[in-house]
N, C-alpha and C positions, 0 to 999 in steps of 0.2 A: 931482389926483393919482389914479392908479389902482393898485390893488394886488391880488394874489391872496389871498383869505382862506383859505389853506390848502386844505382840502377844502370851501370855502364852498358850492359847489354841485356835486354829483356826480350825473350823470344815468346811470341804468342803463336800457338798452333791449335788448330781444330783437331781434336782426337775423336775418331768414330769407330773404334775397334768393335764395339757392339752397341746395340740400341740403348743400353742404359747409360753409356758414356757419350752418346752422340751429342755434339754441340758443346762439349766441355772445353774451356780455355785453359791451356797450361802455360805458365809463366816460369822461365828458367833464367836465373842470374848466372852469368859467366864471368869468372875472374880473368883479368887481363894484367899483363906486366906493366907496371907504371912507367917503366923506361921505354915502352913500345908505342903506346898511344896516349895522348892527352887531349882533353877537351879544350876548346871547342872542336867539334868535328866539322870539317869544311866541305868534304865531298866523299862519295862512296860509289864504287863500281864493282861489278863482278866479272872476273875473267872467264874465258871459255871453259876453263877447268873447274869452275864452281867456286874458286877461291875469291874471298871478299877483300877488296883494297879500300883502305880508309885514309883520307888525307887529314892530317892533324898538325898540331904544333911540334910534333917530333918526327916529321917526314911522313912516310907512307906506312901504315900498319897493314900487315898481311895476316888474314885469319882463314885458316883451312877447316874450321868447324870444331877444332880441338885446341890448337896452339896458335899463338901470335908470333909473328916475326916483324922485321922492320927494314925499310929501305930508305936511306937518306936521299934527298933531292939536291944534287950538287954539293956545294959547300954549305948549304942552308939545312937547318933542322926542320924548317916549316914547309908544309905543302898545302896548297890552296885548292887545287883543281885536278881532276882525273878524267881519262877517257880511254876507250878501247877501240882500236882500229880493226879493219877487216882481217888482218893477219893475227889477231888476238893479242897484239902488244898493248900493254897498259902504259898509257902516257901520264906524266905527272908534271905539274908546274908549281913553282914557288917563288922565292926571292931571287929574281934575276936569272933564273935557269928553267929549262924545260927539257924533257927527254923521256925515254921509255925505260921500263924496268926489265932488264935482260938477265943474263946469268954470267957469272965470272968463271974462271978456269976450274974452280972447285964445285961448280953447280949451284952456288948460292946466288940469291937474287942480288942484283947490283944495278945501279942507276947509270944509264948510258946517256950522256948529255947530247942534245941536238946542237949546241952552240957552235962546235967546230964545223958543222955543215951549213952554217949561215954566214953570209957576209956580215962584217962587224956592224954595219949601219942597221941591220935588221935584228940584231940580237936584243932580247928584252933587257932593258936597263932598270926597270922597276918590278913591281910585284906582278906576276902572271895572274890575271884575273880569271881566265878560262882557257881551256884547251878542248878542241872538239875534233872528231875524226869523221870524215865522209869517205867510206871505202878505205883506201890506204893513204889518202890525203889528209894532212893534219893542219888545223888552223889554231894559231896561238895568239891570244888577245891580252894586251896590257890595257891601261886606261885610255890611251889615245893611239894605239897602233894595233893593226891586224896583220899577221904574217901567215902565208900559205906555204906549205913545204910538202914535197913528195920526192920519192927517189927517182921519178921519171921526168921531172920538169924543173926548170929553174925556180928558186923561191920568188915570191911576189909579196909586196907590202902595200898596205893602205894606211893613211894617217888621217887624223881628225884634230880639229881645234878644241873639241868638247869631248866629254867622256863617252865612251862607246860601251854598248852591251851587245854581245854576240850570242846568237842562238842558231840552232839547226832544226829545220822542219821539212820533212819530205825530201831529204838530202840537199836542201837548198840552204845557203848561209844568209841569215838575216842580221843586219846591223842597225841598232838604234843609235842615232846621232842627234844630240839635243838641238843642234842648229839646223840640221837637214831633215829630221824626221826619221821615219822607218825606211830602211833601204834593203835591197837584196842584191846578191852577187850573181851577175850573169857574165860568164866568162871571166874577163879581167876587170869588169866595170861594176861599180856600185850604183845602182839606179833606184830612184824612189818607187815604192810600191803605190798602187792607186789609193789615194787618201792619205798619203804620207804626211801631209801637213797637220793632220789631227794629232800626230805624235811629236811635233816640233816643240819640245818643252823639256825642261830638266826632269830627271828621274828616269830610271831604267824601264825598258820595254823588252819583253822576251816573246818569241813566237814559238808555238807548239802545234803539233798536228791535232786537228779536231777529231771528234769521235767518228766521223765518216772520213774516208780516205781523201776526199776532195776538200775537206774543211781545214781552215786555218784559224787559230785563235791567237790574239795578241794579249798578253798578260801585262797589266800595269799595276802600280802599287794600290790603286783604288778600285780596280775592276777589270772586266774582261771585254775585249772587242772581237767581233767575228766577221769573217769575209761573207758579205751578202752581195751577190752579183759579182762585181769586180772590185768592191771597195770594203774597207773595214768600217763597221758600225758598231756602236755601243750595244752590248748584250746584258741586259739585267739578269742577275742571278740571286739566289737566296744567300749568297755570301756577301752581298754588297754592304749590308749593315755591319758585318764583322770587319770588312776591309776599310770601312769608313773610320773605325777606331784603331785597327791594327793593320798597318800597311803590309801588303804581300811582299815577300822576297821573290821577286819575279824570276831571277835566274835559277831558282830551285823548282819551278813549276814542272810537273811531269805527270804523265798517265800511269796508273797503277791499277791493275785488275779492273779495268773499265771505268775507273774513277779518276777525276782530275784532282791531283793532290797539290795544294797550295800551302807553303809555309808563310808564317806571318811574323811580324815583329811584336812579340808579347801576347799574341792571340792564339798560339798553338798551331795545330795542323788542321786544315779544312779539306774535307773530301767532298767533291761535287759530282753529282751524276751528270751524264751527257746532256740532259734537258735543263740543267742549271739548278736543280733542286739540291738542297743540302742533304748529303748522305750521313755525315757524321763530323764532329769536331772533337779533336783529341787535345787535351791540355795536360798541365802537370797533375791535375786532379784525376785524370782518367788514363794515366799510363805513360805519358811522356816524362823524361827527366826534368824538363823545364818548359816554359811557355814560348821559347824562341827556337824552333827547329830550323836547321840551316842546310840540310841536304836531304833529298828524297830520291830513292832508286828502287825499281822493281827487280827482284831476283828471279832466277830460273824456276823457282818452285812457286812463284806467284805471291810471295811475301814482299812487304814494303820495309826497306831499311831507312831509318830516319836518324840523321845526325843532328846534334843540338849544341847549345852552349855548355851543357854539363855532361853529355854522354851519348850513347848510341842505343837504338832500340830496333828490333825487327817485329813487325806486325804481320802475323799469318792470317789468311782468309779475311782480308779487309772488308769484303762484302758483308761479313757476318758481325762486325763490331758495332753496328748501330744500336743494337739492343742494349749494350752497356754504356756506350758513349753518351746516350741521351737519357739514361736512367736517372730518375730523380732521387736525391739522397745518397747516392753511391759515391764514396770518396776513396782516393788512393789507387795504387797499382793493383789490378786484379791478379791474385795469386792462385786461386782455385775456385771452381764453381761446382755445385751439386744441386740436387732437387730432392725434396721430401714431399710426397703428394704432388700438389699443383704449385708448390711454393719453391722458388729458387733461393738458395743460400750461397752468399758470395764471401769468400775470404779475400781481404785486401791488406795492403800495407798500413791501412788505418783502422782495421778491426774486422768484426764479423757482421755482415749486413743480411737482414731478412727481408724478403719480398712480402709487403702487405697487400698490395694489389698490383696489377700488371704495370711494370715499369716504375714502381715506387718502393724504395727501400728504406729501412730504418737500422740504425746501429744497435746491436744486441747489448744489454746492460753488461758493464764490467769488462767488455772486450776491447776497449780502445787500445790501439797498438797493433803490431804486426800479427796477422793470423795467416799462416802459410800453407795449411793443408787441411782437407776435408776427407772423411771416410763415412759412408752410409752403413749403419749397422742396426738391424732389428727395428726398423721404422723411425730411427732418429739419425741425425748426423753428428759425428764427433769432429770437433775443430781443435786443431793444434795452434795455440796462440801464445804470445809472449807473456800473457797473464795467467796461463794455465790451460788445462783441457776443459772444453765445454761440450755439452750436448744440447741439441735443439731439435724440436719436432716442427720447426718452421714457425711456431707461434711463440712458445715460451723457451727460455734458455737457462740452463743452470751450469755452474762450474763444478766439475767432478774432481779436479785436482788443481792445486795452486802452483804446481811446478811448471815452469815455462817449457813449452814444447815447440819444435819446429818441423817435425815430421811424424807420419803415422804409418803403421804397417797393417 
């Protein structure tokens, strides 16, 4: 059985085939098999062959751009975390198991468990929170245990009395321990970073590479810290007011197209510029399936994949989305954009919107509902909407047919 998962997969792409279409945003909904991927989406990676892997409640969904497949994670149907090592192997962790996705004798994708390669005392007994790869070495983290494994050295384990958050920056492993603060792995020893005491508190902390190669950023639920000199110090950003209301999901923080992407609990996706200014904020009203995204990854084409409680989206050309993310009066998922004269016309899942002045839109009368396609003809724009066909010159709008339409030729 196949079904559409609402806005299960929304693809935004900038199309510039000619000057008339430059800057247009195209949104495409993709059907998935309900037995393959279910929300929430917990993690996303892209393999070296371009295939997208999605961790969800049904294991690992595999999307080649056309079709979906699935790989179970051990005996569990759930998968929480993914990583890709230097050999191109895709690793997955879930309920009490971790391993990589290889191929069976028939050439089909199959899960290969790491458990037989680990001493029994090092095997995860609970939910695998995260798996990371540095070269061909893999780090597996549960709530209170970190295990390092490679094919060339004996496995090693570190344990904690409090919850741990593990992250990788500049090929260095960082561990946040609520009792000991922020630590980094040097050889076989976890040692405090300068200023580690500032992070000696409950709540996760994740470290990401900064915009410059020598920079490091520590992401907390309420804000960002940056290395100044040899110590982490608090760095004010334009996201602080948002994070004060909607805590960041720190393990999802990632750089994408030169922007720092922060997922939040109920506040959508925040995109920050390297200088700390707010580039855009995406919510359920501006294209996300819901207000709590759970995973962010950059793909090989420069698009951002975002997994959430209710689905999966891909945002193309994220540097260009600011014009619509901050537009006043615009509601719903953007399905098509065109222009008549100097006025933009936007078709969304909530209706047809006309630009009255720069960045300010109003809903055209009688068009409330899905408007899916626009075509410019003879100085007007024809819109295909659930309530019929409409024509607009950017100022006035009239319905020319009461028959519902979803496409135009």
